C-alpha positions as CSV (number, residue, x, y, z in Angstrom):
1,M,-10.9,-18.2,12.3
2,G,-8.7,-15.6,13.7
3,F,-5.5,-14.2,11.9
4,T,-2.7,-16.6,12.5
5,R,0.1,-15.2,10.3
6,K,3.3,-14.1,11.9
7,H,4.5,-12.1,8.8
8,L,2.8,-9.9,6.1
9,I,4.9,-10.5,3.0
10,R,2.5,-10.7,0.1
11,M,-1.2,-9.8,-0.6
12,R,-1.5,-13.0,-2.7
13,D,-0.9,-15.2,0.2
14,L,-3.9,-13.7,2.2
15,S,-7.4,-15.3,1.7
16,A,-10.6,-12.9,1.4
17,A,-11.4,-14.0,5.1
18,E,-7.9,-12.8,6.2
19,I,-8.1,-9.6,4.3
20,Q,-11.6,-8.9,5.9
21,E,-10.3,-9.6,9.3
22,I,-7.6,-6.9,8.9
23,L,-10.1,-4.4,7.5
24,D,-12.5,-5.1,10.3
25,T,-9.8,-4.5,12.8
26,A,-8.8,-1.3,11.1
27,A,-12.3,-0.1,11.5
28,A,-12.0,-0.7,15.2
29,C,-8.8,1.0,15.3
30,K,-9.9,4.1,13.4
31,D,-12.7,4.6,16.1
32,I,-9.9,5.7,18.4
33,F,-8.9,8.6,16.2
34,G,-11.6,10.8,17.6
35,R,-10.7,10.1,21.1
36,E,-8.8,12.7,23.2
37,V,-6.3,10.1,24.2
38,K,-5.5,8.0,21.2
39,K,-3.0,5.7,22.7
40,M,-3.8,2.1,23.6
41,P,-1.6,-0.2,25.7
42,T,-1.9,-3.0,23.2
43,L,1.9,-3.4,22.2
44,R,3.5,-1.7,25.3
45,G,6.9,-3.3,26.0
46,Q,7.4,-4.3,22.2
47,V,9.9,-2.9,19.8
48,M,9.1,-2.1,16.1
49,V,12.1,-1.3,13.8
50,N,11.5,0.7,10.6
51,L,14.2,-0.6,8.1
52,F,14.0,1.5,5.0
53,Y,16.5,0.9,2.4
54,E,14.4,3.3,0.0
55,P,13.3,6.8,0.7
56,S,9.8,7.0,2.2
57,T,7.9,9.6,4.0
58,R,4.2,8.5,4.0
59,T,4.6,4.8,4.7
60,R,7.4,5.1,7.2
61,T,5.7,7.9,9.2
62,S,2.3,6.0,8.8
63,F,3.9,2.7,10.5
64,E,5.8,4.8,13.1
65,L,2.4,6.7,14.2
66,A,0.5,3.4,14.2
67,A,3.1,1.6,16.4
68,K,3.2,4.7,18.8
69,W,-0.5,4.8,19.1
70,L,-0.5,1.0,20.2
71,S,2.4,2.0,22.7
72,A,5.1,0.1,21.0
73,D,8.6,1.7,21.1
74,V,9.8,2.6,17.6
75,V,13.4,2.6,16.3
76,N,14.2,4.2,12.8
77,I,17.1,2.9,11.0
78,A,18.6,5.3,8.4
79,V,20.2,2.8,6.0
80,A,22.3,5.5,4.3
81,S,24.1,6.0,7.4
82,S,24.1,2.5,8.9
83,S,26.5,-0.6,8.4
84,V,24.7,-1.4,5.2
85,V,27.1,1.2,3.5
86,K,30.0,-0.8,4.8
87,G,28.8,-3.9,3.3
88,E,26.6,-5.4,5.8
89,S,24.2,-8.0,4.4
90,L,20.6,-8.2,5.0
91,T,21.1,-11.4,7.1
92,D,23.8,-9.7,9.1
93,T,21.5,-6.8,9.7
94,A,18.7,-9.4,10.8
95,K,21.1,-10.8,13.4
96,T,21.8,-7.3,14.8
97,L,18.1,-6.6,15.0
98,A,17.5,-9.9,16.8
99,A,20.2,-8.9,19.4
100,L,18.7,-5.6,20.0
101,G,15.3,-7.3,20.7
102,A,13.2,-6.2,17.8
103,D,9.6,-7.6,18.0
104,I,8.5,-6.3,14.6
105,V,10.6,-5.3,11.6
106,V,8.9,-3.2,8.9
107,I,11.2,-3.4,5.8
108,R,11.0,-1.5,2.5
109,H,13.8,-2.7,0.0
110,P,14.6,-2.1,-3.6
111,S,15.0,-5.9,-4.2
112,A,12.0,-8.2,-4.6
113,G,12.0,-11.0,-2.1
114,A,14.0,-9.2,0.6
115,P,11.2,-9.4,3.2
116,A,10.8,-13.0,2.6
117,L,14.6,-13.5,3.2
118,L,14.4,-11.4,6.3
119,A,11.5,-13.4,7.7
120,R,13.4,-16.6,7.3
121,S,16.4,-15.0,9.2
122,I,14.8,-13.6,12.3
123,E,12.3,-14.4,15.0
124,A,10.6,-11.1,14.9
125,A,7.4,-10.5,12.8
126,V,8.3,-9.1,9.4
127,I,6.0,-6.7,7.5
128,N,6.7,-5.7,3.9
129,A,6.5,-2.0,3.2
130,G,7.5,-2.4,-0.4
131,D,10.0,-4.7,-2.0
132,G,11.2,-3.6,-5.5
133,M,8.7,-4.0,-8.4
134,H,7.0,-7.0,-6.3
135,E,4.5,-6.0,-3.7
136,H,3.2,-3.5,-1.3
137,P,0.6,-5.1,0.9
138,T,-0.3,-2.4,3.4
139,Q,-0.9,0.1,0.6
140,A,-3.4,-2.5,-1.0
141,L,-5.2,-3.1,2.3
142,L,-5.6,0.7,2.8
143,D,-7.0,1.1,-0.6
144,L,-9.5,-1.9,-0.1
145,F,-10.4,-0.2,3.2
146,T,-11.1,3.1,1.7
147,I,-13.1,1.5,-1.1
148,Q,-15.0,-0.6,1.2
149,E,-15.6,2.3,3.7
150,A,-17.1,4.5,0.9
151,K,-18.9,1.8,-1.1
152,G,-19.9,-0.8,1.6
153,S,-18.5,-3.7,-0.6
154,V,-15.9,-4.0,-3.1
155,A,-17.4,-7.1,-4.8
156,G,-18.8,-6.4,-8.2
157,L,-17.1,-2.9,-8.5
158,H,-15.3,-2.1,-11.6
159,V,-11.7,-0.7,-10.5
160,V,-9.6,0.9,-13.0
161,I,-5.9,1.2,-12.3
162,V,-4.0,3.8,-14.5
163,G,-0.4,4.4,-15.1
164,D,2.9,2.5,-14.7
165,I,1.9,-1.0,-14.1
166,L,5.4,-2.4,-15.0
167,H,7.3,-1.0,-12.0
168,S,4.3,-0.7,-9.6
169,R,4.2,-3.0,-6.5
170,V,1.1,-1.0,-5.5
171,A,-0.7,-2.3,-8.6
172,R,0.4,-5.9,-8.0
173,S,-0.9,-6.1,-4.6
174,N,-4.1,-4.1,-5.4
175,I,-4.8,-6.7,-8.2
176,W,-4.5,-9.7,-5.8
177,G,-6.5,-8.0,-3.2
178,L,-9.2,-6.6,-5.6
179,R,-9.6,-10.0,-7.4
180,A,-9.8,-11.8,-3.9
181,F,-12.7,-9.5,-3.1
182,G,-14.5,-10.1,-6.3
183,A,-13.9,-6.8,-8.2
184,R,-13.5,-6.4,-11.9
185,V,-10.2,-5.0,-12.5
186,T,-8.9,-3.1,-15.7
187,V,-5.4,-1.7,-16.1
188,V,-4.6,1.1,-18.5
189,G,-1.3,2.6,-19.5
190,P,1.3,2.9,-22.2
191,P,1.9,-0.5,-23.8
192,T,5.7,0.0,-22.7
193,L,4.4,0.3,-19.1
194,I,2.1,-2.8,-19.1
195,P,3.9,-6.1,-18.3
196,P,3.2,-9.1,-20.7
197,G,0.8,-11.8,-19.5
198,L,-1.0,-9.4,-17.2
199,E,-4.3,-11.0,-18.2
200,E,-3.4,-14.2,-16.5
201,L,-4.1,-12.5,-13.2
202,G,-7.7,-12.0,-14.2
203,V,-7.6,-8.4,-15.2
204,H,-8.6,-6.6,-18.5
205,V,-5.9,-4.5,-20.1
206,T,-6.7,-1.6,-22.2
207,Y,-4.8,1.5,-23.6
208,D,-7.6,3.8,-24.0
209,I,-8.2,5.6,-21.0
210,D,-11.1,7.7,-22.4
211,K,-13.2,4.6,-23.1
212,V,-12.9,2.9,-19.7
213,L,-13.1,6.0,-17.3
214,P,-17.0,6.3,-17.8
215,E,-17.4,2.5,-16.6
216,A,-15.2,2.9,-13.5
217,D,-16.6,2.7,-10.0
218,V,-13.1,3.3,-8.6
219,V,-10.1,4.8,-10.5
220,N,-6.7,4.4,-9.0
221,I,-4.1,6.6,-10.4
222,L,-0.5,5.5,-10.0
223,R,2.4,7.8,-9.4
224,I,4.9,8.0,-12.4
225,Q,7.9,6.7,-10.7
226,R,10.7,9.0,-12.4
227,E,13.4,7.2,-10.3
228,R,12.6,3.9,-12.0
229,Q,12.4,5.3,-15.6
230,H,15.9,4.5,-16.6
231,T,15.0,3.9,-20.2
232,A,12.6,5.9,-22.5
233,L,9.5,4.0,-21.8
234,I,7.5,7.2,-22.5
235,P,8.3,9.9,-25.0
236,S,7.8,12.6,-22.4
237,L,5.9,13.4,-19.4
238,R,3.7,15.9,-21.2
239,E,2.9,13.2,-23.8
240,Y,2.0,10.8,-20.9
241,T,-0.3,13.6,-19.4
242,R,-2.1,14.1,-22.7
243,C,-2.6,10.2,-23.1
244,F,-3.2,8.9,-19.8
245,G,-3.3,11.7,-17.1
246,L,-6.5,12.4,-15.0
247,T,-7.1,15.9,-16.4
248,R,-9.9,18.3,-15.8
249,E,-11.4,17.2,-19.1
250,R,-11.3,13.4,-18.0
251,L,-12.9,14.2,-14.7
252,E,-16.1,15.0,-16.7
253,L,-15.9,11.4,-17.9
254,L,-16.3,9.9,-14.6
255,K,-19.5,8.7,-12.6
256,P,-20.8,11.1,-10.2
257,D,-20.1,8.7,-7.4
258,A,-16.9,7.3,-8.8
259,L,-13.9,7.2,-6.2
260,I,-10.6,8.8,-7.2
261,L,-7.6,7.1,-5.4
262,H,-3.9,7.8,-5.5
263,P,-1.2,6.1,-3.5
264,G,0.9,9.4,-3.2
265,P,3.1,11.4,-3.5
266,A,1.3,12.8,-6.6
267,N,3.1,14.3,-9.4
268,L,0.6,17.2,-10.0
269,G,0.2,18.1,-13.6
270,V,1.6,14.7,-14.8
271,E,-0.6,11.6,-13.8
272,I,-3.2,13.9,-11.9
273,V,-4.1,17.5,-11.8
274,Q,-4.9,19.4,-8.6
275,D,-8.7,19.7,-9.7
276,A,-8.8,15.9,-9.4
277,V,-7.2,16.0,-5.9
278,A,-9.6,18.6,-4.7
279,D,-12.7,16.7,-6.4
280,P,-15.3,15.7,-4.0
281,R,-15.0,12.2,-5.4
282,A,-11.3,11.8,-4.4
283,R,-10.4,9.8,-1.4
284,I,-6.6,10.7,-1.4
285,H,-6.6,12.4,1.9
286,E,-8.7,9.6,3.5
287,Q,-6.3,7.1,2.2
288,V,-3.5,8.7,4.4
289,T,-5.8,8.6,7.4
290,N,-6.7,4.9,6.6
291,G,-3.2,4.0,6.2
292,V,-2.6,4.4,9.9
293,A,-5.7,2.4,11.0
294,V,-4.7,-0.3,8.6
295,R,-1.1,-0.5,9.8
296,M,-2.4,-0.3,13.4
297,A,-4.6,-3.5,12.5
298,V,-1.6,-5.3,10.9
299,L,0.8,-4.5,13.8
300,Y,-1.9,-5.8,16.2
301,L,-2.7,-8.9,14.5
302,V,0.8,-10.3,13.5
303,T,1.8,-9.8,17.1
304,G,-1.1,-12.3,18.1
305,G,-3.5,-9.5,19.5
306,R,-6.3,-10.4,21.7
307,D,-9.9,-10.1,20.3
308,D,-10.8,-7.4,22.9
309,A,-7.7,-5.5,23.0
310,V,-8.4,-3.0,20.2
311,A,-11.9,-2.2,21.4
312,A,-10.6,-1.8,25.0
């Protein structure tokens, strides 16, 4: 079929076949990590702009490294010191980026829908690196890649997502991707952090983590987003850890071959303990590595890459 999308805005837009093509391309990209010279000439002469309106280290660096390994030129725009603070609109910024010759724009924005607006305002390929509480497609893709790499297939697995579902764009994108691949998904967290109507997405909702952990093939622990907790939705961090944290005791509830994921950065001692991060079942460090491979694949595919270019 071939990937024909110019932009990557939402996981919910992607078919299972399109997702699998991204994952297969990511596997080919990951093969070069062991080479002495990792760079490929695939995107030579193209310019990728990292446009981040929110703080980020992992995602921004991952996209930057992915682009550089594909030989693209990378421009990082620090929004806090750009014309945005002087009142420049997103559409004005888009015109500026177009004038500078951007071929790809990776955008993170606190407002849901900002990447879609940018995609309508610019000729460059636009990749959503997280928009508000909406979606974070490349995180979901790297999670799927990590699960598929470890388990062989996602179909039929029981994936448990734990934490602040209400504010989590990672959870939303993961739910769309996991359901497209035939996984059974359960979300668990405090009632105040579970949005109403979530069952309509085909997931099961529970508030009892101890009951569901023994059934999990994969447990994805979400970061407690302190920066988004403007109201007292949880009594305290200590109470959250007691009721929903992946503690040393709860590690004993997991299957011997269960996978532990976390999008990072982790609040150690809150949603997850150091013992869980160091557990042999954890794939958290692999997620970081796989994130570069997946983002290489996305950059390659949205720019219309040739079938033989990655393997060259």
